[in-house]
N, C-alpha and C positions, 0 to 999 in steps of 0.2 A: 504494500500500500504506500510505502514511502516514495517509490518512483512515481506513482500516480499523483500523489499529493504535491510532489515537487514540480511535476509537469503542469498541474493546475495553477500553481503559484507563478511559474514562469510565464504562462500564457496570460494570466490576469495582469501581472506586472507589465508585460509588454503592451497590453491594451490600456493600461491605466484604469483598471476596473476592480471592483470588489464583488465578493460573493457572500451570501448569507445562507444558512441552512435552517431547515425546519424538520426536526427528526422525531419520530415516534418509536418504532421498533428498534432502532439502532441506539437510542438513548444517549446520543452525543458522540457516537463513534466517528461519524464523518467529521464533525468539528474537531475532535481530538486528532484525527489523522491529518487534517489541514494544519492545525496549530503545532504539530510535531515539527514542522518545517520552520527553521530559523527565518525571521523576517516576515512571517505570515501576517503580522499586524499591518503590513502595507496593502494587503489584498483581502483580508478577512476581518470582519468586525462584529458580526452577529451570528450566534448559534442558538436557536430556539429548540429546547428539548420539551416537547409537548406530548408526553406519554399518555396523559389522561384526556378524555373528551373535554373536560372543563378547561384544561390548559390550552387545548386547540382553540376553544372559543375565546378565552380571556386574552391570550397572547397573540393569536394570529387572526382572530375574527372569523373563524369557521362558524358557519351558521348552525344553530341547534337543529333546524329543519333538515339540513344536509345529513347531520349525524344520525338523526332519528330515522330518516328515510332510507339511507344507503349504508350507514355505518362508517366507522373510522377507517376501515380498509376498503377504499373505493376510489374510483377515478375522480369523483366530484370533491371528496374531502381532501385528497392530496393536491388537487388543483387550487383549492381555497387556501390550503396551507402555504403553497408556494407564492400565491398572490399576496397573502398576508405578510409573509416574510419579506417579500420585495418592497411592499408598501411601508412597512414599519421599520425597516432597516436602512432604507435609502441606498442600498447596494444596487449594482447593475444587474446582478444575477441572483436567483434564489433556487435552491435545490431542496426538494421535500421528499420524504419517504414515510410510508405507513404500511405496516404489514403484520403478519402473524409468524413470529419466530419460533413458537412452540415451547415445550412439547405439546401443550394443550392449547385450547382456544380456537382450533380449526373447525370447519363445518364442510359439508359437501360442496357448497358454493364457493367457500373460501378456505381451502385446506391449509394446514400448516405449511409454511414456505411461500405463501402468496405475499408479494410485496408490490405496492403501487409506488411509482416514481413520478415526480413532476419537476420540470425545469421551466423557469420563467425569466425573461430578460426585459429590461426597460426598452429595448429596441423592438419589442413586440413578439419576440420568440416565445413560444409556448408549446410545451410538449408533455404528454402524459402517456405512460406505458406501464404494463404489468409484467412481472416475471414470477415464475414458480421455481423455488430452489429446493434442492434435496439436502439432507444432512440434519444434524442436531441444531440446537438454538445458536450456538457459537458459529457454526458454518453458515447458517442462513444470514446472520447479522454480518459476517465477514463478506460474504458474496454481495450483500446489499451495498455495502460501502464501496466495494470494487466496481460494481456496475454503475453506481451513481457517479463516482469520480471519472470513470472511463467515458461515460456519456457526456459529462460536462466538458471534458477535454475535446471531444469531437465537436461540440458546439463552439468552444473557444478557439479552436484551430481553424474554423471557417474564416474566410476572408472578411476583414473589417468592411462594413458598409459605410460609405462616405456620403 
């Protein structure tokens, strides 16, 4: 993860931008991976750990209706998390994750290992996707961090729009 975090930092610094995170199932692991890099204060300022539904509402502005209708592990919730992190942090990019790391908590519709990702940028970039990971709780969380950072790298490596 160190190489991914380092690459995120290099790209953000080159662009003169910052990223914020909104994390549920990873409990701050993405923020920790980013702040393991010396100098990360140049490109990382906010990490929201919103493990509970109440925290998602209070800190990120996720609507109670969204949580009641589709739950915390959903496309709509993770999109609202990313939008809230972007709005409240003043960063150029926001990365949000919400999932079921296990071993319990899964359902037929949302089995253990289901993780929703959202990325939002002030330039209008908005992306939401889902992955299903195998393994124990630690493996699901580790894979979530890796996929999140890798996808952010892909977006940051795209040519700057002038």
